Residue, then its C-alpha position, 0 to 999 in steps of 0.5 A: m180430916k185432922p192430922t193427929g200425929l206422925g202417920t195419923c189423923r181424926f176424920t169427922e162426919v156430920v150428918e143431919v136428917r130430915l124427912l117431910g111429910l109422913l116419913q117425919p115421924l121415922e126420923p130418929l129410925v132412919a138417923w139410927l140406922l145411918h149411924r150404925q151403917a156408918t160406924a160399921d162402914l168406918r170401923r171396916l175401913k180403919h181395919l182396911l187402911e191399918t192392916p199391912p198388904l199382903s206380900r204376893s210373889a210373882p206368878e212364876e213362868t212356866a218354861n215351854 
């Protein structure tokens, strides 16, 4: 992570995919799938971090 300004930062992730043996021809497909999933996960994380929390009121106590 690198700070980019007041209250902001940049997240950089490097992933290398190396498949061995008979799976080696699938390397581009696996890399694409991992990239696609990571992009979706990071988009969701960004949304969660940037969305203000919902205000929750304390549960009302009932008188007995």
